[in-house]
N, C-alpha and C positions, 0 to 999 in steps of 0.2 A: 562480409557481408552487413549494414547496418541495421539493427536489429529495430524493427517497427513501436514505436514510443504507443503505450496504450495509454486510450482519450481517458481524460481524468471524470469521473462520472459527474451529473448533472448536478445541479443546485435541484431540479422536482423529485428526482432517485432520493437526494438527501434530505430532503422535508417528507416524501413518502416513509423513507423509510425510519425514520425520528418518530412521526406520529405510529406505525405501526410498532416499532418497536415500543413504545409509553402505550401503548393498546396491550400490546404481550406481556407486560412487567404488569402491569393491570388486570390481567386473568390470570395471570401467573397468584398473584396475590391475593383474589378475590378465589384462587383453589384450596390454597395454603391456610388462607385467614377461615373457610368455610370448615376445610378440614380440623384446625385446631380447636374451634370451639364446638363443632360436633364430639372431637374424643373431650373435651372437659365437660361437657353436657351427658354423657353417656357415663364417664367416671362419675360423675357426682350424683347420677341416676343410681348407678348401680351401688356406690357406696352407701346411698340415704334406703334404699330395699334391704342390701344386705346385714346393716346395722344395725335396721327396725325388727328384722328376722330374726340376727343374733341377741339382741339386748331381750326379745320374746320368748327365746327358747333359755336363756337365763333367766327371765322373771318365772317360766317353769315351775323351776326346780321346788324341790320342798323336802322337809325332814319327812322320815318315816319308818319308823319300826326299826331305832338307831342305826337312819343309813339316812342316802339321800335318794328320793324319788325324782328321778327323767320320764318325763311325758314327752317326747318330741311334740311340739304343733305342725301337723304333717298339710296346715292350710300357710304355713307359712313356707313351707318347701315350694310349695303352689306358687305362692306370689314369686318365687325367685324364678321358676322355672316359666312365668309369663316374660323373661326379659329376652328371653327363645332359646332358641337349642343350645343347651348351656349346662357345663356335666357339674355338679353340687357334691362337695366334700364336707363333711364335721367331725369336729373331735371333744372330748369332756375329759378332763381332767378332773379328780375329787383328789384334793391333798396331794396334788403333785404328781398323782399318776393317774396314768388316761384310763378309763373306763371301756367309753363304746367310741364308735366309731373309727376313723386311719388313726392310728397311732402314732405313725410315720410324716402327720400333717406339721407342717412346720409353724414351730413358736413364734410368737412377736418378741422383738429384740430387749424389749424389757415388759414387765407385765402390765397389766391395763391400769389405768388406776382410777378409780372414782365409776359412776355408770355410764359415762357415754363410753363406746367402743372405740378401741386400737385399730385403725385402717394399714396394711400393708400388704407389699406383692411378693412373693416368693415364688420360684422356679416348682413345680413340682410336677412328674413325673411325664417331663420331657412339652412341656407349656406352661406358662407366667399363669398364674391363678391371685386373683385379688380375696382376700383374708380379710375377715373382722372379728377381734379378743374382743370376750367381756368377761369381768372377773365378777365374780359374789363369796359372801362368804353365807353359810346356811348355820344355822344352830344344828347340832344336833347332840344329843345327851348333856347340855351345857356346855361345847363345846362351838365355838366359828370354825368352820372347816371351808379353806377357800375351795372354789371351785370355777374352774376356769373352759368357757366354752368359744367355740372356733369353729367361723361359719367358711367357707372360700367357692368361688364360684371362676368358672374359667370367662376368658374376656373375647374367645373367639367371633360371638357372634353379636356383641354390639362393637366387635372391631367392624366387623364386615358392615353394618347398620352405620356407622359411620364413614365409612369409606363409602358405599352409596350413596348417603349426602353429599360427600364430598365431588362424587363424578359428576351429579347431578348438575354440580356446583359449576364446576368444569364445564363440561354442555357449553351451560350457561356463557360460562369465558369467553368459548369458540367458538358460542354464535355473535356474542359481541366483536371477537376481533375478525370475524369475517365479514361482519357490518361494515366493523373502521377501514376497508381494504378500499371500495370503491367511495367510502369519503372519503379520505387519506388522501386520493386522487384526485378529487374533487377538489378540495381545501387545496392541494400544493398545486392544482393546475391555473383557478381564481387568484391564488396571491402572488404568482410568477408572471400575471397575462399584462400587467404593464412594463415587465422589464422587457418582455418577448415583445411586444410595441417598439419600447425606445432601440433594440438589437435591429429589430427590422430596417428602421428606419435608420439609423446606423449605415446599416449593410447597402440600401439603396446607392447610397452615396459614389461617387466615383473617387480614383487614386487623387484625384488633382482639388475633391471640394474639400477644404479645411474651415468651412463655416462652422461657427458654433451650433449648437445643440439648443435647439428650441421647442423641443416633443413635450407634451402638457403629461406629467406622469406624477405620481402620489408625492407626497412630500417625504417620505422616506427614503426617494429614489435624486430629493433636490441635493445633496453631499454629492452622490456618483453624477448627476450628471455636472455640477461644477465641477469637480476634478477632471473629468470628462472636457470641458471646453476648456477650462486652463492646460490640459495634456494637449488637445491639438492647437491652441494656441503658442503654444513652445515646440510642437512639433512644424508649426510653418514657419517660426522663425528659424530654428536648427535646418529645414530642409535648405533655407537659402541661402546660409550660413554654408553649409556642404557641397552645395551645386558651387560656391566660390571657391572654397577651398581646392576640392579635387582639381576647378582648370587650372587653379594656379601654382599647387603644389604638386604637380608635376614638370613642370618647367623649370622652378624655385632649389626642388631638391636635387631631382635627377640630373639635369646638368653640368651644376658643379661639382657632384661626385662621377660622374662619365668624364669630364675634363681631366679631376686630379688622376684617375684611373690611364685615360690613356698619357699626359705628362707623365708619369710612373712609367708605364709601359719603354714608352721613348727614350726615357735615359734606361731604364734596364739594357735596352741594346747596347744601347750606345758607352757604355761603361764596364772596363775589365775589372776591374776592383771587388773580390767576393766578397766583404762587408758590406758595403754599399747596394749589390744587388742583393743579398739578401735581406737589409732596410727595406731595398723597393719591394722585394716580393711581400715583403709585410704590410708595404704602403697598398700595393695594390688587394690585396686580402681584406686589409679594412674596407676599403673603401667598397669594394664590391658587397662584403657584409652589409657596408650601411646604407650600399643602394638597393640591397636584396630586401631587408627589414622597412623602408624606407617602400620600397616599389608594392611588399606584400600589404603595409597601411593603406596605400594608397589603392591598393586595385580591392582588397575588401569593403574599402568606401562605396567605391567605383562600382562594384557586383551590389549592397547593400539599396544601394539608388537608383539604379538600373534595373534590378529585380521587378520594380511595378511600372517601368518607364522602358523596358526593353526597345530597342529599333532590330524590329525583326525582318530579316533577311534571307537571300540564300548564300552558306556557307562552302564553300569548298574544305574541305576538311585537309584533303591531300596536300594542298595547298600550302595550308594556312598550318600543317604540322611541317613541312618541310622550312617553312620560314622561319618559326619557334627555333627546331633544330638548330638551322645556321643561326641563327642568335646567340645561342647558347654554348657557341664551340667554340671562341673565345676562353670562355672560364674553365670548361672542361680541361681545354689545351692547357691551360697553366698548372693545373693539376694532376695533366697523363693522365687523365681519360679519355679513353675514343669513345666520343657520342656516332650513334649510328642510328640511322633513318631510315627504314623500311615501310615504304607507302605505294601504292596500286600509282600506275601512271596517269589510267586516270581518273578523272574526278570524283570525289565521295562526298556526295552535296548533304546539306543536312539545312532545315530552320531555324535559325536563332540570331543571338544576338551576337555579333564576329565578336567586339570585347570583351564578352562576359568568358565566349570558348576563350581566346587567346591569353586572359588571364590566367584561367581554368589550368591552360595546358605548359604556362609560364612556369605556374607555379610546383606543377609536377616534377617539370624538366627539372627546374632549379633543386628541387628535394632531390633529387633523383645524382644530381650530380655533387650537392654538399655532402651528403652520407656515404658517397661511395670510399672506396680504398682508392687510393693511388694506383694509376695504373688497371684502374679495371675497365668499365665499360657501364656503357647506358645506351638500351635500343627505345626508340621512339618507333612502335609498330600503330599501323591503319590496318583495321581486317573488315570487310563484311559479315552481320553476324543473325540471319535473320532478317530482319527489320531494324537493327540496330548497326549502329558503327561504332565500334568498339574500338577506342583509341588511347593506347596501355604504355607505359615508360616504363623498363623494366631495368632493374640495377642487381648490382651482385656486391650491393654494402650491408648493412649491419642488419636487416630484418628488424620486424615486429617486437621480437624480445618479449612474446607474448599477448601485447596490447592486441586492441581490436580496433576498427573502423571507428565505429562508435565511440570510443575513448578520444583517438586522435584527432576528431575533427569536431571535437569541439576547442569552443577559444581559446588561444591560448593555452593551451595545453600540448605537452609532449611527452613523448616516450621516454623512459628511462636511462635510454642506453644512447640518447646525445646531448645529455647533457653539458658535455667539453665542446659542443660545437652551437657556434653563434644561432640565436635564432627566434622568432618572435611567437613561434605557436599558432601562426596564421594561415598558415599554406596550405594548408589539405580543410580547413573552416571554409577558405575559398572557395577549393572546387567544389565540396558539395553544397554550398550553395548555389553556386552555378550552376553545378547539375542539377539541383531540385525547381531552380529558375529555367533552366531550358527544356526540362521535360522528361529528363536525361534520371540517369543515376549514376553514383561512384561508387567501388569495390576496390578493395584495400585487401591483397593475399599474399601470404609469406610464397615464396619458389619453393623448390625441394631442393634446388643445387645450390640453396640459400641466395638470399637477397630479395627485394620487394617487388610484386606486380600490383601497380595502380591503373585501377582504367575509369574513363571517361564514357558512360556510354550513353550517345547521344540517339532520339530513334532517325531514321534513313529519311530522305523528303520523298 
């Protein structure tokens, strides 16, 4: 069975999705921007306080009794503690040797130069640590002794504060995004309202109303209306030409081919020359192929034309199936194919266009005969199934070779296993389009014993 196509997403949905996508991008950008600013601000604040505290400790060093006196200003540590629940570490080296604090506190990559502190980040005891290092020289007994002061502080509390600020910004972004949903719907609806009015005006027209569109519309829709009016004009001319073509082509194409085939068949019966008989058989086959291709093109044009202008009447499918089978018996006998017709003796009625049903059945039988092997059989079967009439054509031919009904009902598309057989690729397209126009359906399935079952399901009267 053919798979139903998914309906394309509407223009209104696309506009709403695009507007919401822009709102979502702005909300995400707001979050990351605020997060970056908060991180930079907290890092700058920490560096400023940490550098000031390190400088204060270094400035408190002084020489005393042949050494260096260290007086840790506790007010400085209190100032660092004001930044949050952070852990503090310090280290003081005199003349390259650690004197007090944490001896394993990481040193800077390069010794600090000048009075300004050097900042760096190192992992220490399983967490990142922000450190500031200040170098000084203390004059001890007429010798300048180098002193290095290092203060380190964890960043967990500051990171939590930055994250809290960013989360508040995220909540604001979500709020704006939630407001963007109804506003996007309103904006998309208002933008598409003129297009909807135009579509409603065109939809109210009948199948024969091909007047130009004169409805008022915004300037942006003027190219669309101009293109639509141009298309309507071309369609009006094409329909007129199609009506004339369909009426004349059947006589001017089918009649000469039928005459040629009849003459060739008569000559085949009257001659006993094997070479001439072979040529006549080839001529008959060529005439049949040409007639088949021309007939399919005409049937396709007829189905497309009558889809909107069908002449609905009561159809006896049993009688129609018998006529179609009888009409194809000569072509089947040329290939030594048995054409079997299994229909109930009583009428099986449906409502529809008889010409469309006949065109569909004619193409099904034509395909079955064309793709069957010589000495094979083709069965035309009519059954009632619930509220439907199942008109099927079964053959023992080449099968579908993995192709689906959706593939083979596409216009001018043929199976990969029939490239050596002449065909137009329109037969099953005609059947599928006729079934849809008649309110039925078309299925194409492989048979377990080989071959194909093509079935036209039509609603019973």
